[in-house]
C-alpha positions as CSV (number, residue, x, y, z in Angstrom):
1,M,14.9,-70.6,4.9
2,I,12.7,-67.9,5.5
3,S,15.4,-66.1,3.4
4,A,14.9,-68.7,0.7
5,V,11.1,-68.5,0.8
6,L,11.3,-64.3,0.7
7,D,13.8,-64.6,-2.6
8,N,11.4,-66.9,-4.3
9,R,10.4,-64.9,-7.1
10,R,7.0,-67.0,-7.3
11,F,6.2,-66.8,-4.1
12,R,6.6,-62.6,-3.8
13,S,4.7,-62.5,-7.1
14,W,1.7,-65.1,-5.3
15,G,1.7,-63.4,-2.0
16,G,1.3,-59.9,-3.3
17,Q,-2.0,-61.1,-5.2
18,I,-3.4,-63.0,-2.2
19,L,-2.6,-60.1,0.1
20,L,-4.2,-57.5,-2.3
21,L,-7.0,-59.9,-2.7
22,G,-7.3,-59.9,1.0
23,G,-7.7,-56.4,1.5
24,F,-10.3,-56.0,-1.3
25,A,-12.4,-58.4,0.4
26,A,-11.7,-57.2,3.9
27,L,-13.0,-54.0,2.1
28,L,-15.8,-54.8,0.6
29,L,-16.9,-56.5,3.4
30,W,-16.7,-53.5,5.4
31,L,-18.7,-51.5,3.1
32,V,-21.3,-53.9,3.2
33,N,-21.5,-54.4,7.2
34,N,-21.6,-50.5,7.6
35,T,-24.2,-50.1,5.1
36,V,-26.4,-52.5,6.4
37,T,-25.9,-51.4,10.2
38,N,-26.6,-47.8,9.1
39,L,-29.4,-49.0,7.0
40,D,-31.3,-51.1,10.1
41,A,-30.6,-48.0,12.3
42,R,-32.9,-46.1,10.1
43,G,-35.6,-48.9,10.0
44,I,-35.0,-49.8,6.5
45,K,-35.0,-53.2,6.1
46,V,-32.0,-55.5,3.9
47,G,-32.6,-58.8,2.5
48,F,-34.6,-61.0,0.1
49,D,-38.0,-61.4,1.5
50,F,-39.8,-59.4,-1.1
51,L,-38.9,-62.1,-3.3
52,W,-41.9,-64.0,-2.2
53,R,-44.0,-61.1,-1.9
54,R,-47.1,-60.4,-4.6
55,A,-45.7,-58.6,-7.5
56,N,-48.8,-56.6,-8.2
57,F,-48.0,-55.5,-11.7
58,P,-48.6,-57.2,-15.1
59,I,-46.3,-58.5,-17.8
60,S,-48.1,-58.2,-21.2
61,E,-46.8,-61.1,-22.7
62,S,-44.8,-64.1,-21.3
63,V,-43.5,-67.7,-22.1
64,L,-44.3,-68.9,-19.0
65,P,-47.8,-68.8,-17.1
66,Y,-47.8,-65.2,-15.4
67,D,-50.1,-63.6,-13.0
68,P,-49.9,-60.0,-10.8
69,S,-51.1,-62.0,-7.8
70,D,-47.4,-64.0,-8.6
71,S,-44.4,-63.1,-6.4
72,F,-41.4,-60.7,-7.5
73,L,-39.2,-64.0,-7.5
74,W,-41.9,-65.7,-10.1
75,A,-42.0,-62.0,-12.4
76,Y,-38.0,-62.1,-12.2
77,V,-38.3,-65.9,-13.4
78,T,-40.9,-65.0,-16.2
79,G,-38.6,-62.2,-17.4
80,V,-35.6,-64.1,-17.8
81,G,-37.7,-66.6,-19.6
82,N,-38.7,-63.8,-21.8
83,T,-35.2,-62.9,-22.5
84,L,-33.8,-66.3,-23.2
85,V,-36.4,-66.8,-26.0
86,I,-35.8,-63.8,-27.4
87,S,-32.4,-64.2,-27.6
88,V,-32.3,-67.4,-29.3
89,L,-34.6,-66.0,-31.6
90,A,-32.8,-63.3,-32.6
91,I,-29.5,-65.4,-32.5
92,F,-30.9,-67.6,-35.3
93,L,-32.9,-64.9,-37.2
94,S,-29.5,-62.4,-37.4
95,T,-27.3,-65.0,-38.1
96,A,-29.3,-66.3,-41.0
97,L,-29.6,-62.6,-41.9
98,G,-25.8,-61.7,-41.9
99,L,-25.1,-64.7,-44.0
100,L,-27.6,-63.8,-46.6
101,V,-26.2,-60.2,-46.8
102,G,-22.2,-61.6,-46.0
103,L,-22.5,-63.7,-49.4
104,A,-24.2,-60.5,-51.1
105,R,-21.3,-58.4,-50.0
106,R,-19.1,-61.1,-51.4
107,S,-20.8,-61.2,-54.6
108,K,-18.7,-60.2,-57.9
109,H,-22.0,-58.5,-59.1
110,P,-21.9,-54.6,-58.7
111,L,-25.8,-54.1,-57.6
112,T,-25.9,-57.1,-55.5
113,S,-22.6,-56.2,-53.7
114,G,-23.3,-52.4,-53.7
115,V,-26.6,-52.8,-52.0
116,A,-25.3,-55.3,-49.3
117,G,-22.9,-52.3,-48.7
118,V,-25.0,-49.5,-48.3
119,F,-27.3,-52.2,-46.0
120,V,-24.4,-52.9,-43.8
121,T,-22.9,-49.3,-43.6
122,T,-26.4,-47.9,-42.9
123,M,-27.7,-50.4,-40.3
124,R,-24.4,-50.4,-38.4
125,N,-24.1,-46.7,-37.9
126,M,-27.8,-46.5,-36.8
127,P,-28.3,-46.9,-32.9
128,L,-30.9,-49.8,-31.8
129,I,-33.1,-47.5,-30.1
130,V,-33.5,-46.0,-33.6
131,H,-34.6,-49.3,-35.2
132,L,-36.9,-50.1,-32.0
133,L,-39.1,-46.8,-32.0
134,F,-39.2,-46.8,-36.3
135,W,-40.6,-50.8,-36.5
136,Y,-42.8,-49.8,-33.3
137,A,-44.2,-46.7,-34.7
138,L,-44.5,-48.4,-38.4
139,A,-46.4,-51.3,-36.5
140,T,-48.9,-49.5,-34.7
141,T,-49.2,-46.5,-37.2
142,A,-49.2,-47.5,-40.6
143,L,-50.9,-50.9,-40.2
144,P,-54.7,-51.0,-41.1
145,A,-57.5,-52.2,-38.7
146,P,-58.0,-55.9,-37.9
147,R,-60.8,-56.2,-40.5
148,E,-58.5,-54.0,-43.3
149,A,-55.5,-56.1,-42.5
150,Y,-52.9,-56.8,-45.1
151,N,-52.8,-60.7,-46.4
152,P,-49.3,-60.7,-48.3
153,L,-49.3,-65.1,-47.9
154,P,-52.3,-67.3,-47.1
155,G,-52.9,-67.8,-43.7
156,V,-50.4,-64.2,-42.8
157,F,-52.2,-61.2,-42.1
158,L,-50.9,-57.9,-40.7
159,S,-52.8,-55.6,-38.7
160,L,-52.8,-53.0,-35.6
161,R,-53.5,-55.7,-33.7
162,G,-50.5,-57.6,-34.3
163,F,-49.0,-60.2,-36.6
164,Y,-51.2,-63.2,-37.2
165,I,-49.0,-66.6,-38.9
166,P,-50.3,-70.0,-38.7
167,A,-49.7,-72.2,-35.6
168,L,-48.5,-76.0,-35.2
169,E,-50.5,-77.0,-32.1
170,L,-48.6,-80.0,-30.8
171,D,-50.2,-82.6,-28.0
172,A,-47.7,-83.4,-25.2
173,M,-46.4,-86.6,-26.9
174,A,-45.6,-84.5,-30.0
175,W,-43.3,-82.5,-27.7
176,L,-41.8,-85.5,-26.0
177,M,-40.8,-86.5,-29.4
178,I,-39.3,-83.4,-30.1
179,G,-37.5,-83.6,-26.7
180,L,-35.7,-86.9,-27.6
181,V,-34.8,-86.2,-31.1
182,I,-33.2,-82.7,-29.6
183,L,-31.2,-85.1,-27.2
184,V,-30.1,-87.6,-29.8
185,I,-28.7,-84.9,-32.1
186,L,-26.7,-83.1,-28.9
187,V,-25.8,-86.6,-28.2
188,I,-24.4,-86.8,-32.0
189,L,-22.8,-83.6,-32.2
190,V,-20.9,-84.2,-28.8
191,T,-19.8,-87.4,-30.3
192,L,-18.5,-85.8,-33.5
193,G,-16.4,-83.0,-31.8
194,A,-15.1,-85.5,-29.7
195,W,-13.9,-87.6,-32.8
196,R,-13.3,-84.4,-34.6
197,L,-10.6,-83.4,-31.6
198,R,-9.4,-87.1,-31.2
199,H,-8.3,-86.6,-34.8
200,L,-6.6,-83.3,-34.5
201,M,-5.0,-84.6,-31.5
202,M,-3.7,-87.6,-33.5
203,G,-2.0,-85.2,-36.1
204,T,-4.2,-86.5,-38.9
205,G,-6.1,-83.3,-38.8
206,R,-8.9,-85.1,-41.4
207,W,-11.9,-87.7,-41.3
208,H,-10.9,-90.6,-43.4
209,D,-13.9,-92.6,-42.8
210,R,-17.5,-91.2,-43.2
211,H,-19.4,-93.9,-42.6
212,P,-19.5,-93.2,-38.8
213,V,-20.8,-90.3,-39.7
214,L,-23.6,-91.7,-41.7
215,A,-24.1,-94.0,-38.9
216,L,-24.6,-91.2,-36.6
217,F,-27.0,-89.5,-38.5
218,G,-28.9,-92.5,-39.4
219,L,-29.7,-92.8,-36.0
220,T,-31.2,-90.0,-35.4
221,A,-33.5,-90.8,-38.4
222,V,-34.4,-94.2,-36.8
223,V,-35.2,-92.5,-33.5
224,T,-37.3,-90.1,-34.8
225,L,-39.4,-92.8,-36.6
226,V,-39.0,-94.8,-33.4
227,A,-40.5,-92.4,-31.4
228,A,-43.4,-91.4,-33.9
229,L,-44.3,-94.7,-34.0
230,L,-44.7,-95.6,-30.5
231,L,-45.6,-92.1,-29.5
232,Q,-48.1,-91.2,-32.2
233,P,-47.7,-87.3,-31.8
234,K,-50.7,-85.5,-33.0
235,A,-50.5,-81.8,-35.0
236,V,-52.9,-79.9,-36.1
237,V,-52.4,-76.7,-37.8
238,S,-54.3,-73.9,-37.0
239,L,-54.8,-70.7,-39.3
240,P,-56.2,-67.6,-37.9
241,E,-59.6,-66.3,-38.8
242,M,-61.3,-63.0,-39.0
243,R,-64.0,-63.9,-36.3
244,G,-65.8,-60.3,-35.1
245,F,-63.3,-57.7,-34.2
246,N,-60.5,-59.8,-34.3
247,F,-58.7,-62.7,-35.7
248,T,-58.8,-65.9,-33.4
249,G,-56.5,-69.0,-34.3
250,G,-52.8,-69.2,-35.5
251,L,-50.0,-67.5,-33.7
252,R,-50.0,-63.8,-32.9
253,L,-47.1,-61.9,-32.5
254,S,-47.9,-58.4,-30.8
255,P,-46.6,-55.0,-32.3
256,E,-44.3,-54.8,-29.3
257,F,-42.7,-58.2,-30.1
258,A,-42.3,-57.8,-33.7
259,A,-40.6,-54.2,-33.2
260,L,-38.4,-55.6,-30.4
261,M,-37.4,-58.8,-33.0
262,L,-37.0,-56.9,-36.0
263,G,-34.4,-54.4,-34.4
264,L,-32.2,-57.0,-32.7
265,V,-32.3,-58.8,-36.3
266,I,-31.6,-56.1,-38.6
């Protein structure tokens, strides 16, 4: 019986991989234990206790509320929140820009296609750090002071202090309504995906009946209308205004944020 097991090709293959994985895990465990023992012998503490200590360093911009007196753990969470927001915005904007450039590149008009081709070739071969430094230098040196800020569009101001744009201030009920609508949209997308997968598995490959699609989108409209009637959200448009030496109101995008966003998107 043992000979039959050893002659089994699948058993030998899995057995060899399990032994190799076990040896690697043992080696890793020995390295960790040896490192901790040596550090402990020299009075160097190893652990995650520092996460609950005060960070004592500022974060210039953050989506989540943060203070230097907060812990290292919360500083880490704040950094992750900033990264997620930047990532979502960069993915959305770069997708939109890429779509426009891609359509222009496929255009039959030689000038449009040529300009898009030069743009793609130039930007693709330029390192990201060059983009970031260029846009940051442009935002912090080429723009005027707040009192002489550029005003390319109504309610939009560009200055050394940052970019100011109109902001929509929503109350708690408005955010709750937005959350409900997003939840309904996610349910609709999952339902449509499952429905599409069912048709593919059945071999039809097509949606012969469009009425469920219209019904699902109609459900979104109904949920939005009912939530608006029940919650009665309030929204106020805040416009930036020059008061004193700087702008107040609206939404401020710092030069650092603008440079980072432009660099990542382009």
